[in-house]
C-alpha positions in Angstrom: 8.2 -10.7 -46.0 7.2 -7.7 -44.1 4.5 -5.4 -45.5 7.1 -2.7 -46.1 9.5 -4.9 -47.8 6.6 -6.3 -50.0 6.0 -2.6 -51.1 9.5 -2.0 -52.4 9.2 -5.0 -54.6 6.2 -3.9 -56.6 6.5 -2.0 -59.9 4.6 1.3 -60.0 1.6 -0.5 -61.8 1.3 -3.2 -59.3 1.6 -0.5 -56.4 -0.9 1.6 -57.9 -3.2 -1.3 -58.4 -2.4 -2.6 -54.9 -3.6 1.0 -53.4 -6.7 0.9 -55.8 -7.5 -2.6 -54.4 -7.4 -1.6 -50.8 -4.3 -3.7 -50.1 -2.3 -0.7 -49.0 -3.1 3.0 -48.0 -1.4 5.7 -49.7 -0.2 6.5 -46.2 1.4 3.4 -46.0 3.2 3.5 -49.4 4.2 7.2 -48.5 5.8 6.1 -45.5 7.8 3.2 -47.2 9.3 5.8 -49.8 10.0 8.5 -47.3 11.9 6.0 -45.2 14.1 4.9 -48.1 14.5 8.6 -49.3 16.0 8.9 -45.7 18.2 5.8 -45.8 19.6 6.5 -49.3 20.1 10.5 -48.8 24.1 10.0 -49.2 23.1 9.7 -52.9 22.0 13.5 -53.0 18.8 12.6 -55.1 16.7 15.3 -53.5 17.3 19.0 -53.1 14.5 19.3 -50.7 12.1 16.4 -48.8 8.7 17.7 -47.8 7.7 14.8 -45.5 4.8 16.0 -43.5 3.1 17.8 -46.7 3.6 14.2 -48.4 2.0 12.5 -45.6 -0.7 15.0 -45.4 -1.5 14.6 -49.0 -1.5 10.9 -48.6 -4.2 11.1 -45.9 -6.5 13.4 -48.1 -6.2 10.7 -51.0 -6.9 7.8 -48.5 -9.9 9.8 -47.2 -11.3 10.4 -51.0 -10.9 6.9 -51.6 -12.9 5.7 -48.6 -15.6 8.3 -49.3 -15.8 7.9 -53.2 -13.9 4.7 -54.1 -12.8 7.0 -57.3 -9.0 6.8 -57.6 -6.9 8.7 -60.4 -4.5 6.7 -62.5 -1.7 7.2 -60.4 -3.7 7.0 -57.1 -1.5 7.4 -54.0 2.1 6.9 -56.0 4.7 9.2 -54.5 6.9 11.1 -56.9 9.3 14.4 -57.1 9.6 17.1 -59.3 12.8 18.5 -60.6 13.8 21.5 -58.7 13.0 23.6 -62.0 9.5 23.1 -61.6 7.3 25.5 -59.8 5.4 23.6 -56.7 3.0 25.4 -54.3 5.0 25.7 -50.8 8.0 24.8 -52.3 11.1 27.1 -53.1 12.2 26.7 -56.8 16.2 27.1 -56.7 17.0 26.2 -60.2 20.1 24.6 -58.7 21.6 27.9 -58.3 22.8 30.3 -55.7 20.8 33.3 -57.4 17.5 31.4 -56.4 18.4 29.3 -52.9 17.0 31.8 -50.8 13.7 33.0 -52.6 10.4 32.5 -51.0 8.3 29.4 -51.7 5.9 29.2 -54.7 2.4 30.1 -54.1 1.1 28.3 -57.1 1.9 25.2 -59.2 3.1 24.8 -62.6 0.9 22.9 -65.3 2.8 19.9 -64.7 2.0 19.4 -60.9 -1.5 20.6 -61.8 -1.8 17.5 -63.7 0.0 15.2 -61.7 -2.2 16.0 -58.8 -5.1 15.4 -60.7 -3.9 11.8 -61.4 -3.4 11.3 -57.7 0.2 11.5 -56.9 1.7 12.4 -53.5 4.5 15.0 -54.0 7.5 14.2 -51.8 9.9 17.1 -52.5 12.3 18.4 -55.5 15.3 16.4 -57.1 18.8 17.5 -57.7 19.6 19.2 -60.9 22.9 21.2 -62.1 22.4 24.9 -62.3 19.6 25.9 -64.3 19.4 22.3 -65.7 22.1 23.0 -68.4 24.4 19.8 -67.7 24.3 16.3 -68.4 25.5 15.7 -64.7 23.6 16.9 -61.4 26.2 18.8 -59.6 25.2 22.3 -58.1 26.9 24.7 -55.9 23.8 24.5 -53.1 23.2 20.9 -52.6 24.8 17.3 -52.5 25.4 16.2 -56.1 23.1 13.4 -57.4 25.4 10.2 -57.2 24.6 7.0 -59.1 23.3 4.2 -57.2 25.6 1.8 -59.1 28.6 3.4 -58.2 28.2 6.5 -55.7 31.7 7.7 -56.7 30.0 8.4 -60.5 27.7 11.0 -61.5 23.9 9.9 -61.7 23.9 12.1 -65.1 21.7 15.0 -65.8 19.9 17.2 -65.7 17.3 14.9 -64.2 20.1 13.1 -62.3 18.5 13.3 -59.1 15.0 12.0 -60.4 16.9 9.2 -62.1 19.0 8.2 -59.0 15.7 8.5 -56.8 14.0 5.9 -59.0 16.8 3.5 -59.5 17.5 3.5 -55.9 13.9 2.6 -54.9 13.1 6.0 -53.5 10.4 6.6 -56.2 8.3 4.3 -58.2 8.3 6.6 -61.2 9.2 10.3 -61.7 8.7 12.8 -64.2 11.7 14.3 -65.8 12.5 17.2 -68.3 14.7 16.7 -71.5 16.3 19.4 -73.5 19.2 17.8 -74.9 18.9 14.2 -73.3 18.2 15.2 -69.5 15.9 12.3 -69.2 17.8 9.9 -71.6 21.4 10.5 -70.2 20.4 9.8 -66.4 18.2 6.8 -67.2 21.2 5.3 -69.3 23.6 6.2 -66.5 21.7 4.5 -63.9 20.3 1.5 -65.8 16.4 2.6 -65.9 13.8 3.4 -68.7 13.8 7.2 -69.8 11.3 8.3 -72.6 11.6 11.8 -74.1 8.4 12.1 -75.9 8.1 14.1 -79.4 7.7 18.0 -79.4 4.1 19.1 -78.6 3.1 15.6 -77.3 2.5 16.1 -73.5 0.0 19.1 -73.5 1.7 20.8 -70.4 4.9 21.3 -72.5 5.0 24.4 -74.8 3.7 23.6 -78.4 5.4 25.6 -80.7 7.0 23.7 -83.3 10.5 24.7 -84.2 14.2 23.8 -83.4 14.3 26.2 -80.4 11.4 24.7 -78.2 13.7 21.8 -77.3 12.3 20.8 -73.8 10.0 18.0 -73.4 8.5 16.1 -70.2 8.5 12.4 -69.9 8.8 9.3 -67.7 11.5 7.8 -65.9 10.9 4.3 -64.7 12.3 0.9 -63.7 10.1 -1.1 -66.5 8.8 0.0 -69.5 5.2 -0.9 -68.5 5.6 1.8 -65.7 7.1 4.3 -68.0 3.9 3.6 -70.1 1.9 4.4 -66.9 3.3 7.4 -66.1 3.1 8.6 -69.9 -0.5 7.8 -70.1 -0.8 10.2 -67.0 1.4 13.0 -68.7 -0.9 13.0 -71.7 -4.3 12.7 -69.8 -4.2 12.7 -65.8 -8.0 11.5 -66.0 -7.5 8.0 -67.7 -6.9 4.5 -66.1 -5.4 2.6 -68.9 -4.4 4.4 -72.3 -2.4 3.6 -75.3 1.1 3.6 -73.9 0.8 1.3 -71.0 -1.2 -0.9 -73.4 1.6 -0.7 -75.9 4.2 -1.7 -73.2 2.0 -4.5 -72.3 1.8 -5.8 -75.9 5.2 -5.3 -76.9 6.3 -8.1 -74.2 5.1 -10.5 -77.0 5.7 -8.6 -80.2 7.5 -5.4 -81.3 5.2 -5.4 -84.5 6.6 -5.0 -88.0 9.1 -2.5 -87.9 12.0 -1.4 -90.0 14.9 -0.3 -88.1 18.2 1.3 -88.8 21.2 1.6 -86.5 24.3 3.8 -86.5 27.1 5.2 -84.4 27.5 8.3 -86.4 27.3 11.4 -84.2 26.3 15.1 -85.5 29.4 16.7 -83.5 31.8 14.8 -85.9 34.3 16.2 -87.2 34.2 19.3 -85.0 34.5 16.9 -81.9 36.4 13.7 -81.7 33.5 11.1 -80.7 35.0 8.0 -79.5 32.7 5.1 -78.2 34.0 3.0 -75.3 33.9 -0.9 -75.9 30.8 -1.5 -73.5 28.6 1.2 -75.8 29.6 -0.8 -78.7 28.9 -4.1 -77.1 25.3 -2.8 -76.0 24.4 -1.6 -79.3 25.8 -4.8 -80.9 23.4 -6.8 -78.6 20.5 -5.1 -79.1 20.8 -5.1 -82.8 21.6 -8.9 -82.6 18.3 -9.6 -80.2 16.3 -7.8 -82.4 17.3 -9.4 -85.6 17.1 -12.7 -83.9 13.3 -11.9 -83.3 12.6 -11.6 -87.0 12.7 -7.5 -87.2 14.3 -5.7 -90.5 17.3 -4.0 -89.0 20.2 -2.7 -91.3 23.0 -0.4 -90.2 22.6 3.0 -91.8 24.3 4.8 -94.7 23.8 8.8 -94.4 25.7 11.8 -93.3 24.6 14.7 -91.3 25.0 18.4 -92.7 28.2 20.2 -91.1 28.3 22.7 -88.3 25.6 21.2 -85.9 28.0 21.7 -83.0 28.3 25.5 -83.7 24.7 26.0 -84.4 23.4 23.7 -81.7 25.5 25.6 -79.0 24.4 29.2 -80.5 20.7 27.8 -79.6 21.5 26.2 -76.3 23.4 29.0 -74.8 20.6 31.5 -75.8 18.1 30.0 -73.3 19.5 31.9 -70.4 18.6 35.2 -71.7 15.1 34.4 -71.3 15.7 33.7 -67.6 14.8 36.4 -65.0 18.1 37.0 -63.9 18.7 39.8 -61.2 21.4 42.2 -62.3 24.9 41.3 -61.7 23.8 37.6 -61.6 27.0 36.2 -63.4 29.0 37.0 -60.6 27.2 34.2 -58.6 26.8 32.0 -61.3 28.9 28.5 -62.0 31.6 28.6 -64.6 29.6 27.1 -67.1 26.2 29.1 -66.9 28.4 32.2 -66.5 30.0 31.1 -69.7 26.8 30.7 -71.7 25.5 33.6 -70.7 28.5 35.7 -71.8 28.2 33.8 -75.2 24.6 34.8 -75.4 25.1 38.3 -74.9 28.4 38.4 -77.1 26.4 37.4 -80.3 24.0 39.8 -82.4 20.4 38.9 -83.1 21.5 38.4 -86.5 24.1 35.7 -85.5 21.1 34.0 -83.5 18.8 34.0 -86.4 21.4 32.5 -88.7 22.2 29.7 -86.5 18.5 28.9 -86.2 18.0 29.0 -89.7 20.8 26.7 -90.1 19.9 24.4 -87.5 16.3 24.2 -89.1 17.8 23.3 -92.2 20.1 20.4 -90.5 16.8 19.1 -88.9 14.9 19.0 -91.8 17.7 17.0 -93.9 18.1 14.6 -90.7 14.3 14.1 -90.6 14.3 13.0 -94.3 17.3 10.3 -93.7 16.0 9.2 -90.4 12.7 8.7 -92.3 13.7 5.8 -94.3 13.2 3.7 -91.3 10.5 3.3 -88.7 13.0 3.5 -85.8 16.6 4.7 -85.6 19.0 2.9 -82.9 22.2 4.6 -81.5 24.1 4.4 -78.4 23.3 6.7 -75.5 26.2 7.5 -73.5 29.6 7.3 -75.5 31.6 6.3 -72.2 31.2 5.5 -68.5 29.5 8.4 -66.6 32.7 10.2 -65.0 33.3 10.6 -61.2 31.3 13.3 -59.5 32.7 16.6 -59.8 34.6 15.9 -63.3 32.4 18.4 -65.3 31.9 21.1 -62.9 35.7 21.4 -62.3 36.3 22.5 -65.7 36.1 25.7 -67.5 33.1 26.6 -69.2 33.7 25.9 -73.0 35.8 22.7 -72.1 32.8 21.5 -69.5 30.4 21.6 -72.4 32.6 20.0 -75.3 33.2 17.2 -72.6 29.7 16.5 -72.1 29.1 16.8 -75.9 31.8 13.8 -76.0 30.0 12.0 -73.4 26.4 12.1 -74.7 26.6 12.6 -78.5 23.5 11.3 -79.9 20.9 13.1 -77.6 20.8 16.7 -78.2 20.0 16.2 -82.0 16.6 14.4 -81.0 15.4 17.5 -79.5 16.4 19.7 -82.2 14.6 17.1 -84.1 11.5 17.3 -82.2 11.1 13.3 -82.4 10.5 10.9 -79.5 13.3 8.7 -78.3 13.7 6.0 -75.4 16.7 4.9 -73.6 16.7 1.0 -72.9 19.4 -0.4 -70.6 20.7 -3.5 -72.5 23.8 -5.1 -70.4 25.7 -4.5 -67.6 29.7 -4.5 -67.7 32.0 -6.4 -65.3 31.9 -3.5 -62.8 28.1 -3.5 -62.6 27.6 -0.2 -64.7 24.4 -0.2 -67.1 25.0 0.4 -70.8 21.9 1.7 -73.1 20.7 2.1 -76.4 18.6 5.0 -77.7 15.5 4.2 -79.8 14.4 7.0 -82.0 10.8 7.0 -83.6 8.9 9.3 -86.0 6.5 12.0 -84.7 3.6 10.5 -82.9 5.1 7.3 -82.6 5.8 6.8 -78.4 3.5 4.1 -78.1 5.4 2.6 -81.0 9.0 2.9 -79.1 7.4 1.6 -75.7 6.5 -1.4 -77.9 9.7 -1.9 -79.0 11.6 -1.0 -75.9 9.2 -3.6 -74.1 10.1 -6.5 -76.5 13.8 -5.6 -75.9 13.3 -5.7 -72.4 11.8 -9.3 -72.5 14.6 -10.3 -75.0 17.5 -9.2 -72.6 15.7 -10.8 -69.6 15.5 -14.2 -71.5 19.4 -13.7 -72.0 20.2 -13.7 -68.1 20.9 -16.7 -66.3 18.0 -17.7 -63.7 18.1 -17.0 -60.0 
């Protein structure tokens, strides 16, 4: 086995430890991943690659290691940021024509500052849909992010480029952001782990606790343990081993004593017709069966959602564009979905918006109460197979939005609730596509979700024939 090939077989945690032990240099590791990025460029995972800057950063880390022997928790690990995160020296396009030709940023957002403290090597910017609004990753200024399992299909979104990069071995792990499922959806589409932390858990996120604060930062990884490693660094970039990677390790042996409820009820019903594919149902059934056999208390839930989630969530979701620094006449250069969202937001009165927020707050309070009967609630993630690239963006705005809701009927509600949730791959279908379940926890139980996910990961591995 060549040294380069060996690097590609290691988990993020194993790779971090190998760099810390001096087995590999940060430069050697960075060269490997830059090579894979180039080889896999047809997947469209990256908006831009900054190879020279990445290698210079790797050399800097190697020099620091030689002189001090001190390493951060992610020392030498290459990552990339979604192209909605400001990174010094890189343009932030938001996946939009409006910002494609702007100047590179002169400073980092808080997230890159923390990740640099943890010792990462930034390789570039990953592909997103315009303004990160969609559950796919097509845009008008770059190649779309394609699914490594079937490049004809979308990798999901809006962290689709990041998920494709991790799934295809272009990155060991990647931070994503999730405002309505944007970590969990592409994780499920590409067959990897995606953790959306609860509102306010990540210090670099906005800490305001209400239903209009939807977006959180979280890890995308190929293993639960790697997700725990990145989660620890997101919470505290100075800790070498924290509660989350520890929970993932402990979960391999036991998920603990949990009560679990599962459901296929979706809050968009009856406004939208939500139809689950056979594979989505089979994945949920398999996960429930394995966890029950493992001794966990698990039962189908009996509850109902308050009405009008569909209408009220769309009001809150579309209002976000009014906070963007858009130039005058921006809608003329926006894609159909963003243009429609902006039109909707501008047509509403402040009173209509505030009424939707109030009703969504009541909805969240009632749903949290019902979910709170269990330690964990389990649902599907995707209702059906990821559609072909270009499917969503070929539609008119409202049709596009409603089809996205039908595709991902269980994710946005968790952002409204402010709860943590993790997407865990459970089974592959006959065509090689992955199917996942979503486990939803109570406030502050990200470690519990990682422990459960690690146990499920172990149980699933036990179902597969030895190779």
